C-alpha positions as CSV (number, residue, x, y, z in Angstrom):
1,M,12.8,-20.4,-5.5
2,S,11.4,-19.7,-9.0
3,I,9.4,-16.6,-9.7
4,A,6.3,-18.8,-10.3
5,A,6.8,-20.6,-6.9
6,Y,7.4,-17.3,-5.1
7,R,4.1,-15.9,-6.5
8,Q,2.2,-19.1,-5.7
9,A,3.5,-18.9,-2.1
10,A,1.8,-15.5,-1.8
11,E,-1.5,-16.9,-3.1
12,N,-1.2,-19.8,-0.6
13,T,-1.1,-17.4,2.4
14,R,-4.7,-16.4,1.6
15,A,-5.7,-19.3,3.8
16,L,-4.2,-17.5,6.8
17,S,-6.0,-14.1,6.1
18,G,-9.2,-15.0,7.9
19,P,-12.9,-15.3,6.9
20,V,-14.0,-13.2,4.0
21,D,-16.6,-10.4,4.7
22,E,-19.3,-10.9,2.1
23,R,-21.2,-7.8,3.0
24,C,-19.6,-5.4,0.5
25,T,-20.5,-5.2,-3.1
26,V,-17.5,-6.3,-5.4
27,E,-16.9,-5.5,-9.0
28,D,-14.0,-6.4,-11.2
29,F,-13.0,-4.1,-14.1
30,T,-10.0,-2.7,-16.0
31,I,-8.3,0.7,-15.9
32,P,-6.6,2.1,-19.0
33,T,-2.9,3.2,-18.5
34,R,-0.3,4.8,-20.6
35,E,1.1,1.4,-21.6
36,G,-2.1,-0.7,-21.8
37,S,-4.4,-1.5,-18.9
38,V,-4.5,-3.0,-15.4
39,A,-7.0,-5.1,-13.6
40,A,-8.9,-3.5,-10.7
41,R,-11.5,-4.4,-8.1
42,R,-14.0,-2.1,-6.6
43,Y,-15.5,-2.6,-3.1
44,H,-18.6,-0.7,-1.9
45,P,-19.6,-0.9,1.7
46,P,-23.1,-2.0,2.8
47,A,-25.6,0.5,4.2
48,A,-23.0,3.3,4.0
49,G,-25.5,6.0,3.0
50,S,-25.9,7.9,-0.2
51,P,-23.0,8.3,-2.6
52,P,-20.6,9.8,-3.0
53,L,-18.5,8.2,-0.2
54,P,-14.8,8.6,0.8
55,G,-12.6,6.4,-1.3
56,V,-9.2,4.6,-1.2
57,V,-7.1,3.5,-4.1
58,Y,-5.2,0.4,-2.7
59,L,-1.9,-0.9,-4.0
60,H,-1.0,-4.4,-2.8
61,G,2.4,-5.5,-1.5
62,G,4.7,-8.3,-2.7
63,G,8.1,-6.8,-3.3
64,F,7.0,-5.6,-6.7
65,V,7.3,-9.2,-7.8
66,R,4.2,-10.9,-6.5
67,G,0.8,-10.1,-5.0
68,S,-2.6,-9.8,-6.7
69,L,-6.2,-8.6,-6.3
70,D,-6.9,-12.0,-4.7
71,T,-4.0,-12.0,-2.1
72,H,-5.3,-8.7,-0.7
73,D,-9.0,-9.3,-1.2
74,R,-9.8,-10.0,2.5
75,L,-7.8,-6.9,3.6
76,C,-9.6,-4.6,1.1
77,R,-13.0,-6.0,2.1
78,E,-12.3,-5.2,5.8
79,V,-11.0,-1.7,5.0
80,C,-14.2,-1.1,2.9
81,V,-16.6,-2.4,5.6
82,Q,-14.9,-1.2,8.7
83,G,-14.1,2.2,7.3
84,G,-17.3,2.7,5.3
85,L,-15.1,3.4,2.3
86,V,-15.2,2.7,-1.4
87,V,-12.0,0.8,-2.1
88,V,-10.4,0.4,-5.5
89,S,-7.7,-2.3,-5.5
90,V,-5.2,-2.1,-8.4
91,A,-3.2,-5.0,-9.9
92,Y,-0.1,-3.1,-11.3
93,R,2.4,-4.9,-13.5
94,L,5.1,-7.0,-11.7
95,A,8.8,-7.4,-12.0
96,P,11.0,-8.9,-13.5
97,E,8.8,-8.9,-16.6
98,H,8.1,-5.2,-16.0
99,P,10.9,-3.5,-14.2
100,Y,11.0,0.1,-12.8
101,P,9.1,2.3,-13.4
102,A,6.3,0.1,-14.6
103,A,4.6,-0.4,-11.2
104,R,5.0,3.3,-10.4
105,N,3.5,4.4,-13.7
106,D,0.6,1.9,-13.4
107,A,-0.2,3.1,-9.9
108,A,0.0,6.7,-10.8
109,D,-2.2,6.2,-13.9
110,A,-4.7,4.2,-12.0
111,F,-5.0,6.8,-9.3
112,S,-5.5,9.5,-11.9
113,W,-8.2,7.4,-13.7
114,V,-10.1,6.8,-10.4
115,S,-9.9,10.6,-9.7
116,E,-11.3,11.4,-13.1
117,H,-14.1,8.8,-12.8
118,A,-14.8,9.3,-9.1
119,D,-18.5,10.1,-9.7
120,G,-19.1,6.9,-11.6
121,L,-17.4,4.9,-8.8
122,G,-19.5,6.6,-6.1
123,I,-16.4,8.3,-4.6
124,D,-16.2,11.9,-3.3
125,I,-13.3,13.4,-5.3
126,D,-12.5,15.6,-2.3
127,S,-12.1,12.6,0.0
128,L,-9.8,10.2,-1.9
129,A,-6.9,8.5,-0.3
130,V,-4.1,6.3,-1.6
131,A,-2.9,3.3,0.5
132,G,-0.8,0.2,0.3
133,D,1.3,-2.3,2.1
134,S,5.0,-3.2,1.8
135,S,6.1,-2.3,-1.8
136,G,2.5,-1.0,-2.4
137,G,3.2,1.4,0.5
138,A,6.1,2.8,-1.5
139,L,3.9,3.3,-4.5
140,A,1.2,4.9,-2.3
141,A,3.6,7.3,-0.6
142,G,5.1,8.2,-4.0
143,I,1.6,9.2,-5.3
144,A,0.8,11.1,-2.1
145,L,4.0,13.1,-2.4
146,A,3.6,13.7,-6.1
147,S,0.2,15.2,-5.5
148,R,1.8,18.3,-4.1
149,A,3.1,19.2,-7.6
150,G,-0.4,19.6,-9.0
151,G,-1.4,16.0,-9.6
152,P,-4.8,14.5,-8.6
153,P,-5.6,15.6,-5.0
154,V,-4.7,13.1,-2.3
155,K,-6.5,13.7,1.0
156,A,-4.7,11.0,3.0
157,Q,-2.1,8.3,2.7
158,G,-2.3,4.9,4.4
159,L,0.8,2.7,4.8
160,L,1.0,-0.8,6.2
161,C,4.6,-2.1,6.8
162,P,5.8,0.2,4.0
163,A,9.2,-0.4,2.3
164,L,10.1,3.2,1.5
165,D,13.9,3.0,0.9
166,A,15.2,1.0,-2.0
167,T,18.8,1.7,-0.9
168,M,18.0,-0.3,2.3
169,S,19.7,2.2,4.6
170,S,17.5,1.7,7.6
171,D,19.1,0.1,10.7
172,S,16.3,-2.4,10.9
173,V,17.6,-4.1,7.7
174,E,20.6,-5.2,9.8
175,R,18.7,-5.9,13.0
176,Y,16.3,-8.3,11.3
177,T,18.4,-9.5,8.4
178,D,17.0,-13.1,8.9
179,G,13.3,-12.0,9.2
180,P,11.1,-13.8,9.9
181,F,8.7,-13.6,6.9
182,L,10.9,-11.0,5.1
183,T,14.7,-11.3,5.1
184,R,17.3,-8.9,3.9
185,A,18.2,-11.3,1.1
186,A,14.6,-11.4,-0.1
187,L,14.3,-7.6,0.1
188,E,17.5,-7.2,-1.8
189,W,16.4,-9.8,-4.4
190,S,13.1,-8.1,-4.9
191,Y,14.6,-4.6,-5.3
192,G,17.2,-6.1,-7.7
193,L,14.4,-7.5,-9.9
194,Y,12.3,-4.3,-9.9
195,I,15.0,-1.7,-9.8
196,P,18.3,-3.2,-11.2
197,D,19.9,0.2,-11.6
198,A,21.4,1.3,-8.3
199,G,21.1,4.9,-9.4
200,D,17.4,4.6,-9.8
201,R,17.1,3.3,-6.3
202,R,18.4,6.6,-4.9
203,S,15.7,8.6,-6.7
204,S,12.9,9.9,-4.5
205,L,10.5,8.4,-7.1
206,A,11.7,4.9,-6.1
207,S,12.5,5.7,-2.5
208,P,9.9,8.1,-1.0
209,L,11.9,8.2,2.3
210,L,14.7,9.9,0.4
211,T,12.5,12.9,-0.6
212,Q,14.2,15.9,0.9
213,D,11.2,18.1,1.6
214,L,7.9,16.6,2.9
215,T,6.2,19.9,3.4
216,G,2.6,19.8,2.3
217,A,2.3,16.0,2.2
218,P,-1.1,14.5,2.9
219,P,-1.8,13.3,6.5
220,A,-0.9,9.7,7.1
221,V,-1.9,6.5,8.9
222,I,1.3,4.4,9.3
223,L,1.2,1.0,10.9
224,S,4.3,-1.1,11.1
225,A,5.8,-4.3,12.5
226,E,8.7,-4.4,15.0
227,V,10.4,-7.6,13.7
228,D,10.8,-6.4,10.2
229,P,13.7,-5.3,8.0
230,V,11.8,-2.2,6.9
231,A,10.5,-1.3,10.4
232,D,12.6,1.8,10.5
233,D,11.4,2.9,7.0
234,A,8.0,3.5,8.6
235,R,9.4,5.1,11.7
236,R,11.7,7.5,9.8
237,Y,9.0,8.5,7.4
238,G,6.5,9.1,10.1
239,E,8.9,11.2,12.1
240,R,9.9,13.3,9.1
241,L,6.2,13.9,8.2
242,A,5.5,15.0,11.8
243,A,8.6,17.3,11.7
244,A,7.2,18.9,8.6
245,G,3.9,19.7,10.4
246,I,1.9,16.8,8.9
247,E,-0.7,14.9,10.9
248,V,0.5,11.4,11.4
249,R,-1.2,8.5,13.1
250,S,1.4,5.8,13.6
251,H,1.8,2.6,15.6
252,E,4.4,-0.2,15.6
253,Y,3.1,-3.6,16.6
254,K,5.6,-5.3,19.0
255,G,6.7,-8.7,18.1
256,M,5.0,-8.7,14.7
257,P,6.6,-9.7,11.4
258,H,6.4,-8.0,8.1
259,S,3.0,-7.9,6.4
260,F,1.3,-9.4,9.5
261,P,-2.1,-7.8,8.6
262,L,-2.3,-10.4,5.8
263,L,-2.2,-13.1,8.5
264,A,-5.2,-11.8,10.4
265,G,-6.8,-15.2,10.5
266,V,-4.0,-16.5,12.8
267,L,-2.7,-13.3,14.4
268,D,-5.0,-11.2,16.5
269,D,-2.7,-8.2,16.0
270,G,-3.3,-8.5,12.3
271,G,-7.0,-8.1,12.6
272,H,-6.5,-5.2,15.1
273,A,-4.2,-3.4,12.7
274,I,-6.7,-3.7,9.8
275,T,-9.4,-2.2,12.1
276,V,-7.1,0.7,13.2
277,F,-6.0,1.3,9.6
278,A,-9.6,1.4,8.2
279,R,-10.9,3.7,11.0
280,G,-7.9,5.9,10.8
281,L,-8.3,6.4,7.1
282,S,-12.0,7.0,7.5
283,D,-11.4,9.7,10.2
284,L,-8.8,11.5,8.0
285,L,-11.2,11.4,5.0
286,R,-14.2,12.6,6.9
């Protein structure tokens, strides 16, 4: 499959995401970064009270190769409305045109910019989370862990079916090598396009799961799928956070495939997971 066809396939799945919640206010804008700018979309919940409100910077999934503001529009709307949260979705640069660390740099720069402009966005700077699914989950976890070294404060991290180990050392990669939805071959192909250097993949910057010390990390909401090559990434990360004394709210959805929340229009568990995710982040931020 060509890169263009692979990306179009992700856009086509929007038909399976379910009805769009029109109650939130939506605004498109751009965020300056160290290497240019990225597109972003702000969601403000209806009747949520006076600003500022808790906020979430959301980083979409897609194996670092595909995904957009539109593919995750329905999910971000639901997180906004159900959590009563201001959501800022970020369209970071994609591989192979922009290999590692482009996506990571864009995500970090966007989070810093949102932190610096929280007042203008109606966000409480002391109640700002970072979240993402799949590859976006890796970016989100990376930002959350980096915040311990004096970066912009991260009050919580939210991860949906996160892919947290670019070396693919989790046992679930072998258990579910044929998917469905995500296969080992597709996972390896995506990592190869984004992080072609095997040495870079072993870095904690690319693989948050390989971070040796998780002490002081922000509390987390981690939802994962059972039938998923990266299922154990989520489990291992959650267990290590808990062992470090970090509050973790986690749940693995039995029988579900990778990125099932994006299929909420046809999978009841997808809609349930989004609700749990939104409310879990809201609880941690409030």
